N, C-alpha and C positions, 0 to 999 in steps of 0.2 A: 550720518553714520560714520564712525572711523573703521577702517580696516586694518589699523596698527594691531601688530600682534603683541602677546604680552612682553616679547623679548626685546620688542623696537624702543620702548620708552620704560624709564624707569617708574613704577606705579607706587603711588603714595597716598596714604590715607592719614586724615588729622581726628584726633580726639581732643576736645575741648572740654577741661573738666573745671566744674565752678558753679556752685549755688549763685555766686554774685553775678554770674554771667545771665543765667536762666531767668533770674529774678529781675533783671534790669538794673541792679544796683549799681555796676559799671559797666562802662562801653566795651564790648569786645573788639579787641583790636588784633589779636594775635592771628586768627583766621585769615582776616583781610591781608595782612602781611605777607603771610605764608602762601596763601594763594598767588600773589603776585609775583613773590620771589620763585615759587616752585614752576610757575609759567614760564619765567626768565631763564631758568635753568634747564628746560624742555621736557620737565617730568610731566606724566599724566595723574591729575588727583582723581582719584576714584570716589571719594566719600569724605565728608565732614561730619562727625558725630559731636553732638553737645549734650553732656551728660553731667548729673548731679555728683556731689561730694560723696559717694557712696561707692563701698569696696565692691559689691555686686554689679553695680551698674557700670561701673568704669572694666570691671573683669569681662562682662559680657561685650561690651563694645571693643575693646582690645583683641579679644578672641575672635570676633567676626571680621573685624577688618583686616588683622595680621594675616589671617589664613588667605586673604585673598588680595594682599599686596606685597611690594618688595620692601617697602618701609612703612612704618607708623610713627608718626610725630604725636606726642600727647604735649599738652599745654595746662600748666597749673596742677596744684597739689602736691608739691614736693617739698614744701616747707615742714617746721616741725609742731604744728598746732594739731587740735581735735581733728579739724576738718582736711588736714591734709594726707589723704589715702590713696593716692595714685600708686605708690610703689606697691602697697599691699594689693591693689586691684591689678596692676600689671603681673604681678607675681602670681596670684590666683589665675589669671587669663592664661599664662605660660607654664602653669602646672609646676613652678618651683616654688621652696620656702624663701622668706624675707630673712637676710643674714647682715651682720654689721661688716662693712667693707674695711679694711684696714688703713687704706690709702686715704678713705674719707675721714676715718678717725685721725689720723695724722694732720689731716688738713683743718680739722675742727681745732685740734690742739695748737694749731700755729695762730689762728684766727678767732676762734671763739671760746676758748677753753672754760672762762669763766661765765658763761651765758647758760642760764639754766635751761634743761632740756635740749641742749646742743647735740648732745650724742644721738637724738632723734634723726638728724640729717644723715647720718652714718649707714642708715638701712637702705639696703639695695636688694633686687631680686637676685638669688644666687645665678651666679655665672655672667654677672654684668661687667661691662667694661666702662673705665670713665674716659670721656671723650673731652678733652680741654680746649678752649677757646685761647684766644691771645689778649683779649682786653679785659674779660670777666675772670677771676680767679675761681669760681666756682665751677666743676665741670657738669657735664650733661651725662646722665647714666643713659648706657645703652646695653639693652639686654636681648639678644637675637636679633630681630629686626625692628625692635621698639625702642625709640629714642626719647627719654622723658625731659623735656624742656622747661624750665620756669615758667610760671605764669605771668609773672611782671614783663610788660611789652618791653621795656628799655633792655632789660637782660635777654629775653628770648631774642630779640631782633639782633644783638651784638652775637650772641653765641651762634644764632643759625648763619650770620654772615661768615664768621669766622670757620665754621664747620662744613660751608655751603658745598664743599668739592665731595663730600660723601653724598649728596644729593643729586650732582650733576652726571655728564657724561653722556647724556641723552642726545640723539640725533637734533640736529638743528629743525625748528619748525618755522615754517613761512605762513603768513597771513597776508589776507586780502579782503577787501569789503565792498560791499556795493550797497547805495542807498537808493529806497523807492519809496514813493508816495502812491500807497496802494494798502487796501485792506487785506490781512495776511489770508483770508479765507479763498480770495479770489485767484491766487497763484498757488495754493497748496497742491493742488495735484500735478501741477506742471513741476513743481519744485520737488516733488517725491520722485519723479521720473529723471529729473536731472541728478539728485542724489544717488540715484540707483546706477547711473551711467558713470558716476565718479567715485568709486569705492575708495581710493586712496586719500580722498579730501573728507575730512570733517565740514559739514555745512551747518551754520547756526541762523536761526530766523528770529528776530527780537524784534516785537512791533512796540510802537508806542504813540501816543496822541497828544498832538500839539494843535492849539488854535482851533480844534474841531476837524482836525484833518490825521488820517491814520498814516502814521510813518513806518517804514520797516528798513531795518538793517538786515543784510545778510552777510554773514562773515564764512570765509574759507580758510581753512587750515589743514595743514599736512607737512610731511618730511620732504615732498617733492616740489620745488618751485615751480616748475613747468606744469604739472599736474594742478596745482592751486590755481596759477593764472589760467588754466585752460576752462577749469570750472567756473571761474568768474566770469572770463570771457561769454561761456555761453549763456550765463545768467544773464549778462547785460543784453546779448541778442534776444534772448527770450522776453525778458522784461523790459524792452527799449520802451514802450508805451508809457511806463510809470518812473523811468529814472528821473531822480531828484536833481 
């Protein structure tokens, strides 16, 4: 359990949108990328929701997570086709209408003027701000605390890295680990007591079975390096019999 207060770290939630992801037609890469990058930035990831290309489903997920997160990232559904309904879903979640953005219209005029249906890309939730990266000419739509990223992994990754300063600023996090050869149930009560004595530290317990043997990785995370090391040190003493 972590004793971090909501103000101590940026709290982020992800909403990954797309029937192609839920049906297994494509490999989901965006959540994996964002989870790693947000951790590097020191953010606290509260939830990852996977939803269909359906306005009401997107609206429900975004409304739920935006109320309990500092920032929300959506992935996918911002193109011009019939199944690109993220803009309408986010607008519904935030209680605002969908409007045409003049800056988006100008951008479309420069790059996609002859494309059928290109004006659909100018639709944004009312009150949106366009956030521009350095490498991709197309901006990310930000409305209140919701950021609408494209679903194409190459584009999302480039845009996120260009805009990552908006997701940083969190305190430095320290991590330490301990490897044991033991079945998790044998140490759970002792581990519970250790966790209660170190409220500043987030302790994780991750079992795996290899070659017929149970192995356990304990992780220790927190903003205070001394507290993290102290929790890890006590665990090493308590579980010295099973150290790998």
